[in-house]
N, C-alpha and C positions, 0 to 999 in steps of 0.2 A: 529551537527554544529548548533550554535545559530545564527540566522540572525536577523537583526533589523526589528522591526515592521514597516509596511508601514501604514500611516494614511489614512483612507478611509472616504469619505463623504457618506451621505445617498444614493445617486444615485449609487455610487460604490457598496455599500452593497446590494442594490436592484438587481443590475445586477448579482453579485456573487451568491446571493440566488437562482435566477432563473436558472443560468447556472449549478449550482451544481446538480440539479435534471432534467434539460431539456437541456442538452448540444447541442442538435441538433436543438434547436429553431431558427427560422429565425431571422435575425436582425430586420426586420419590426415588427414581433410579440414581440420580446424582447423589442423593443422601446416602443410599446404600453403598455406592462406590467409595465415598469418602468417610464412611463410618460416623455419620452425624445424623441427628434427627432431621426430618424434612423442614420443620420450622427454623431450626438453627442454620441449616444449609441455605434456605431461602433468604434469611436475614443476612448471612455473610455475602451471598451473591449480590443482593441489593446494595450492601455497603461497598463492595468492590466496584460496582457500577457507579455509585455516587462519588467515590474517590477518583474515578476516571481510569482505574486499572483495566476495566472492560470498556473498551472504546465503543464498540458496536457489535451487533450480530448481523452476519450477512450470509447469503447463499453464494457459494463459489461455483460459477458456471463453467461447464466444459466448453472452452472457446472453439474447439474443432466442431462440436455438434451445433454450434450457433453459426458456423460458417466463417469464423475469424481465424484464418490459417496463418496470418503473417504477424509475427512478433518481432519487434525491432527495438533497439536502443539508439537514441539519437542524442549526440553530444552537441551542445550549443555554446558558442562564445558570443558574448554581447559586445557591441561596439560602444555602447553607452553605459556609463557606470554611475549616473546620477540616480539618487534614491527614487524619485517619482517615475523616471523612465523605466527603471527596473521593475517597479511595482506595476506599471501599465503592461509591460511585456508579460510578466508572470500572471497577471489577471487574465490576459487573453489565452495564455497557454493552459492554465488550470481549468478554464472553461471549456476546453476542447474535449469532447467525449472520447476521442481516440487515445488521449493521453491518460494512462492509468496511474502513472507516478511521475513526479517531477522533483528532482533533488538538486540542491546547490552543492557542488562538489569542489574539491581541490584538484590541482593539476592543470593540464593544458586547456581544459574547457571549464566553463562556468556552471553549466547545468546538464543533468542527465535525465532524459525522458524515457519512460517505458511506454511504448505505443503498440496497440494491437489493432489490426485492420483485416479486412476480408482477404485481400490478396496484394501482390506487389504493385498492380496498377493503382489500387487505392492508396498504397504507400507513396507512390510517385506523385499522385495528385495531392495528397496531404502535404508532402514536402514542398512541391512547386506552387500550390495554390494557397496554403495556409502559413507555412513557416518562412519560406524565402521572401515573400512580399512584406513580411512584418518588419517595420522600422526598428532598428536597434540590434538586429541579429547580424553579426559580422561573418560568422561561418558556422557550418554544421557538419557533422560526421555521422553517418548512419551505419549501424551494424545490424545485419539481418540474422536472426536466430535460426540456425539450421535444425537443431534438436535441443529440446529442453530436457535436462536430466533431473532437475529438482526444482519444484516450485512449492514453497511452504510459507505459511504465515504463523507457524508455531514457534514461540519463543522458548529458549532453554532456560528454565527457571532454576536449574542447579548450578549455574555458573556463579563463581564467587563475587 
């Protein structure tokens, strides 16, 4: 879904830059960092949330410390391309807690899934027990991540 761009001034951008990396910063500290008064900073933050620029605040967990060592990307091709059948498949996929991201992509495959599991045995069970039996999936291709060099959720607000 394409949404219209919201125009931001320098103060809005400064607030968003800080919040992207320090979501738990106090309003007083945030105000100091962006050179605004605390009430003005809070009002701007609330407006940015209401406009949908700030989608949500989350805690990013260390997957290794929770015992989730296996990160993989799974590419799916659907055999069915009727609207309702696609909807049914996607509803089932996005409900799976192992699937962190699901993207409709161009190219050889229809969808790209980012999946995190505890180990390769759990990955094999996920594929063989959840994905393969699902009606409408024609084929899948799994890539196991050997080493993660960058994982970020910070948007570049300087791009033109």
